[in-house]
N, C-alpha and C positions, 0 to 999 in steps of 0.2 A: 425189599424181600420178595421172594416168591412163595405165595401163599396157596395152598391147595385146599379147596373147601369140598367135602363130600355131602352133597344135598344141595338143591337149588329151590328150596321151599322159601317161605317168607324170611326165616332166620338167615338162610345161606345167602339169599339175595341182598339182604340188608346189609349183612357182614360185608359181603363183597362190595357194595357200593361205598360203605364207609372207609374200607382199607384202600380202595382205589383213590378215594378223595384224599387219602394221606400219602399217595405217591407209591404205594406197593403194586407189584404184578400179581394178579389173582386169576385163578382158573377153577372152575366148578365143575363138578361130575354129578350128572343126573340122568335117570332113565327116561324122564319125560322130556321129548324133543321141544315142546312149547316153552319149557322152563329154560332149556338151553338156548333157544332162539332169543328169549327175553333177556338172558343174561348177556348175549352177545350184543344185541342191538340197543338195549335200554340202559344197561349197567356198564358195558365196556369191559366185561371180563371175557377171558377165554372160557370155551364151554366145551366139555366132552360127554357126548351122549353115551350112556351105558350104566352098568352097575358100579357102584363106588366101592363095591368089595371084590371086584374082579381085578386080578393082577394084571391082566392085558391092558385093561382101560387105564389103571393106575400108572403102570409103565408108560403108556403114550401120553398120559398127562403130565409126565415128568416128575413122579414122586421121588426119584433119586436125587433131583436137584431142588427139591422144595425145602425151604428155610423153616416152614411152619405147615402144620396141617390141622384142619378143623373139621371134625365129624359131627355133623348137625342134623342127621336125619331124626325122625320122630321115633324110630326104633331103636332101643337101647341095645339090643342084641346086635343089630347091624353097625352101630356106632362102635361097639366093642370090637367087633370084627376089624373095623376100619382102623382104630387104634393099634390093634396087634400088627396088621400089615405096615401101618406107617411106621411102628417101632422097628419091624423086620428090615424095612428099606432104609433105615437109618436117619429118618427126618428128627432134626434136633429139638423140635418144640412141636407138643401135640396137645391140642384142645378138644375136648369132648362135651357135647350136650347130653345131659342125663335127665330122663323123666322120673324114674323111681329110684329111690336111695339104695335099693339092694344092689345096684350096679356099681356104687361107688368103689367098693374095695376091688372088683374085677377090673374096673378101668384103670384104677391106679397100678394094679399088678401088671396089666397089659402094656403100661407105658405112658399113660395120660399125664402131662405135667400140670394140666389145669383142667378141672371139671366144673361146669357150669349147670346147676340144677334148675332147669327152666321153670318147672312147676313151683319148686321151693322159693325161687326169687320172686315169681309173680305173687304168691301168697303172702310172702313177707312184706312185700310192697303194699299190699292191700291192707294187711293187718296194721301196718305203721300208719298208713293213711287214716285209718279208722280211730286208732289208738291217740294218734298225735296230730290232729288236723290243723295245728298251727304251723307245723314243720312243712316247708315246700317239698323237702326230700331228705331221705335218710340213706346213707351208705353203710353197709355192715362189713366189718373186718374180722378176721380170725374167728369165724363161727359166732359173730355177735359179741365178741369180747369187747371191741371198740366200736363205737357208732359215730359217724361224722353227720351233723345235722346242718341243713340249710335254712335259715331263719331270716326273716325281714325284720327290720327295726321300725315300728309304727312311731309316729309323732308322739312326743312327750313320754316315751318309754324311759326307764330308769337309766339306761346305759348311754342314751343320746348325749352328745357333748362331752362325754368322758374318753380318755385314751385307754389303749389297750393294757398298759402298765397300771393305770388307776384301777381298772376293772380287776386285774389279777391280784392286787393288794386288798381288794374289797373283802371283808370277812364272810359276806354272803355269796361270793363267787364259788360256784360248784367245785369241789376238790376233784383233782384228777382230770380237770377239764382244760382245754387249750383252744384259743381262737387261732386258726390256721389259714383262714381266708376272709378277704374283705373286698366288696364290690360297692363302690360309692353310689353307682347309678347303673340301670339295666344296660346301658350302651357303653360303659366303660369296662375295661379289662378286670378281671380278678387278679388281685394281688396278694403277696403274703405280707401280712402287716407286721410292723414292729412295735416297740412300745409307745412310740409317739403318734401312732396312727389314731385319729379322733373319729369316734362312731357318730355318723350323721343320720338324721331321720330319713327314712324311706331307702336307706341302704340295706345291703345284704351280708351276711356273715357265714363262714363255715366254722363250726366248733366241734371238736372232737372230744368225747366223753364216753363214760361206762354206761352200760344199760340202765343200771339203777339210779342214774343220775339225770335222766332225760326230763323229767318232769321238772325238776329243780332247775335245770338249764333253762327251759321254756319260761318258767315264772320269772327267773333272774333277767333274762334278755329282752323279753316282751312285756315285763310287768311296768305298769305306769306309776308315775310319781303320785 
C-alpha cells in the first residue's frame, strides 16, 4: 500500500517506521525540513517539505494514488482540513488523530474512516494501569463495551494445569468471557487456544470480557489455590 502521512512529528514518524517495517510504501508531509530529513535518512520514508493542507504539496506527494491517508498533526483543525482534502481526492481509507472530542463528529462528516483520540487513549491506559495493576495491558473495543485483558498466570494459581474447556465449564468462570489467546512462554508465539490447551504457570493469556467483569476475571485467573 502507498500510505501518505500528514505530519512528521513523533506520531507521524513512529507510524511511518512501523508501516515501512510491514512492507508498505510511506510518504510524509511536514513544514519542518529537519523532520523531513530525518524521515528520509533514518526512517526510510519519502518526505515532502511543505504544508500538509496545501493542494500543491498533496498532489506532488501523490495523494491521488494513495491507498490510505493519516492526518496526525497536533492541530485538530488542520487534521480536519487534511481529511476533507483526502476525501476530495478520493483516498479510500482515511485515518485522523484527534485531541479534543468536539472534533469527532466533524471528522466523521469530512470522511474519516477511523479516528484515534490520542489524549483519550493515553488517559484510558493510565486509568486502567491504576485501576487494574495486575493486568499487563487492556485493549478497548466498541467504546469500551468489550475489553481484552493480557494476564500472566503465576505459580499455583487456580487455573494452572487445567484446560480451556475445563475452565469454561467452571461455575466460577466469569460469564460472557472468552480466552482468545495463549502464550506459554515469552519467547513463543501467541496462539489461539482450543479446548484442550493446558494453562501452564508463568504463561500469558488474552481474555475478552465486559467492563463489569474485569475484577472477577482477575480474581478467577490469578487467584491462588
